[in-house]
N, C-alpha and C positions, 0 to 999 in steps of 0.2 A: 327613235333614232332617226336622224336625217341623212339622207344620202344625195349629195350634190354632184351631178355629172356635168363636166365641162368638155366641150370639144376644143381641140388645139387651134391656134391662130393660123392666118393665111400662109401658104407657101406657093412657090412657083408651080409645083406639081398641081395644086389646086386649080391655078389659073389655066394650066395646060390641059386639064381634065385627065392627067396621067394617073395610073393606078400605082401609086407609090406606097408600097406596104412593107418593104424590107428595111432592115437595120443598116445604116443609121437613118436614112431618108433625108429628104430636103430640109433645109433650115427654114426659119420664118422669114418672110419678106419684111420690108420696113413697116408695111401696114400690119403684118402679123405681129411684129414686136410692139407696135402701138396698141394693138388689141390686147396683148398679154399684159402690158403695163396698166391697162384699164381694170384689170380684174380685182386687185385689192379693193378698189372703191365699189365695184359692183358686187362683190361677194360678201364683204364684211358685214353688211346689214342683214344677211341671211343666216349668219352663224349663231349657233347656240351650243352651250356646253363645251366639253372637251372636243377639240378638233384634231383630225389625222388627215394626212395628205398621202395620196396614192397616184402613181403615174406609170405610163407606159415607158418602155426603154427607148422609144423612137425619139430622135433629136427634137423634132418639133413640139412634142408634148413636154419634154424636159425644159425647153426654152419657154413654153407657155406657163408653166407652173412656177418657174423661178421667181417672178415678182411676188407671188403669193408666199412662197417660202420665206422670202426676205421679210415681207410685211408681217407675217405671223410668227416669225422666229422658229419655224419648224422645218424639218428636213422630210422631203417626200420619200415614201417607200416605193422603190422601183420593182415592178412585176411584169415579167413577160406575158402573163396571161391577159394583160390589158392591151396587147398589141392590136392593130387593126386587123380586120378580116384579111387573111393572106391571099394575095392574087395568084400565086403559084406561077404557072407558064404565062399568065397575062401581065406579069409584073412590068411596070412603067410603060405599058401600052396606052395609047389614047385614041385609037381608032374606034369607030361606032360599034363594030362587032364585038371587040374586046370589053368595052365599057358596058355595052348592053348585056353581055354574058354575065358580067360582074353584078350589075344591078338586078338582072332577072333571077339569078341564083341566090343572092342575099334577100331579095324580097320574098322568094319562095320560103326561105327559112323563117322569115318574120311572120308568115302566115301559116306556119305549122308543117311545112315539108322540109325537114331539117336533115334528111339523109343525103341530099344532093351535094355536090362539091365542085369548085372550080378545078380545071386540069392542074394536077400536081399540088392542090390545095387541100385544106381541111374541110370536113363536113360541117354542117350547121351545128350538129350535136357537139362535135369536138370544140368548135369555136365558142359556142355558148358556155360549155362546161368550164373551159379554162378561164373565161372572163368571170363567171359566177363564183369560181373557187376563190378568186381574190376579193370579191365582194363579201363572201362568207368570212374570209380571214380578217378583213377590215372590221366587219361587224362584231366578230368574236373579241376583238381587242378594243372596242369602243363602248363607252357607257351608254345606257339606254337613252340618256338625255343629251348625247353628244352629236357631233356632225362629222361625217365621212365625205372627204372631197376627192373625187376621182377625175383625172384629166386624162382623156384618151382620144378616141377617133370617132368620126361621124357614123360610119356604117355599124361598127360594133356597139356603139351606144345605142343606136336605133334597134339593133337586134335585142339588146338587153331590155330596152323599154317595151318592145313588143312581146317578148317571151318571158322576161324575169320580172315584170311588174303587172299590177292590175289597175283598172280605171279607165284607160283610153282604148278605143277599137284598134286592134293591130292592123286591120285593113285599111284604116285611115293613117295610122301612125307610120306604116312602112313607106308611105309617100311623102312624109314630112321631114325633109332633111334638117339637121341641125346647123345653124350659122357658125362660122368661125368665132371661137370663144362663146358660142351660145351656151346657156345655162339651163339645165333641167333639174327638178327637185323630186325626190320620192321620200316617203316616210314609211317606217316599219321596223322589222326585226327579223332575226333568223327563223323564229318560230311561226310568225304570222305572215311572213313574206313582205312584199314592198308594194305600196300604193303610190301610183304616179300622181303627183300633185300639180306640177308645172312642167310644161314642155317648151323648150326653145324660146326662153326670155319671155314667156307668157303668151306665146301663140295659142296655147291651150292651157286652162287652168281648171282644176277640179272644182265642182260646186261646193264641196265641203272644205275647201282650203281657204284659210283666212290669214295666212301669213304674208310677209313681204314677197313681192314679185320682182324677180331679177330684171334689170335693164339690159338692153342689147348695146352693141357697139355700132355706131352709124357707119355704114359702108361694109359691114360684115357680109360675106357671101355664103351661100349654102350650096351644097351639091349631094346628090344621091350617091355618089361614090367617093369613098374615103375622105 
């Protein structure tokens, strides 16, 4: 089974470095919309077997997956478990201390210290469990030779990559943000777990992966925070 993880397109909050994690969240910029429109061409060569789409309820992810829904003739399953790491009392702040707290806390989760939390936010354990529950639901309803596509958010995708997959060093991965509409690929199943094969449009590729490598979108930005 193939698991394709996609980060949403660019928003104004990304450009302002604001911790935008609440519903509905900022919409895509014009650049973000162009990034989303590029996804059918970039994702289609990666697909195999039956495909299912899963998406966070946040506006920017819904807008990002819409071109894929249209191209594939599928409707995405919306799950709150795929929301970004909740910033709590730090919501929409962009000062150095707040952003630093968010980055340091989530980086600690990614390297195994998952009990800590942001003020009025979830712990790493709670955050990972809600995301993984959706991955498990998706895998349970997808054939072994099929493809799951999840469109979500940069920090929570990186958390899943570090904690929920094998293959790449979490101490390296935690410092490797995913670009807007960046694509990662894992392979596996519910019993054996997930092996990471491709990170962030081919920034890292597993030695034993021989499939197609996704292309990036020119001008896409990366950030360690949401």
